[in-house]
N, C-alpha and C positions, 0 to 999 in steps of 0.2 A: 504494500500500500504506500509506503514512504517513497518507493521508486516511482510510482505513478504520479504522486503529488510533485515530486522533484521534476519529472519530465514535463508535467503540465506547467509548472512555474517557469521553467526555462523557455518553453514554447511561448507562453504569454509574454515574457520579457522580450523575446525576439520579435514578436508581432508588434508590440508597442514601440520598440526602437525603429522598426522598419517604417512605421507610420509617421514618425517625426521627420520634419523637414528642417534643414539648417540653411536658411536663406540669408543669414547674417543681417537681418533687419531690413531686407530689400524685397521689392516686388517689381512688377513689370508693367509698362505702358506700351501697348501696341497701337501705333498710328498708321492709318491707311489713307492714301490720297486717291479718292475715287473720282476726281475730276478727269476730264478728257484732255485738256490742253495746258493746265497750269502746274508749273513747278512750284512747290511750296517749301518754305523755310520752316524748320521745326524750332520753336522757341518754348523752353520749359524753365520757369522761374527766372526769366530774363537771360537765359543762356542759350546760345545757338547750337543745336545738335545736328546741323547739316540740313539737307533738303531731301524732298521726296518727289520723284518724277511721277507723272500720271500712272495710276495703277500699281504703284509701289507701296510696300509696307516696311515698317521698321519697328522693332521691339527695343525699348530702352529700359535699362535697369535703373531704378530710382530707390532712394531710401523710403521706407514706409512713412506715411503721413500725407498731408495735403500739399498738392502742387498745382500751380497754374500753368496752363500750356496754351499754345496757339499755333495754328498752321497759317503762315502768312504767304499770300500769293506773290511770287516774284517774277512771273512771266506773263503779266497781263491780267491775271485772275484776282479775285478778291480774297481768297483764303477763307478762313473760318474765324468767328469771334472767339475771344479768349474764353476759356472754360477752366473750371477747377475739377480736380479728380483726387480722390482719396486712395492712395496706394496701400494695399494690405500686404503684409509680409507673405512671401511665397505665392501670391496670387497675381493674375494678369488682368488688366483693365484694357478694353479696346475702344477706339474712337475712329470714325471715318469722317473725312472732310471732302465735300464735292464742290466747294466754292472756288 
């Protein structure tokens, strides 16, 4: 009986450890440019993270917490209005911009 309890305890410990994620306090923001003709600059918390061509996506790793982001049109389009997102550790948030 003690052997069965020991095996059960080890199995439970293994399952619990495999469920834990270590994301170091970070999560993910996936931005997608769904516009047809507009290259968009990625601005997050006032920092330029590059640009997205039409139809392109990019996933950016950010610290958990609230962030402000905007896709700014740089090739004739309007881009999208600033928005806020709450990044949750180990989770991904998605946003599409067609402006």
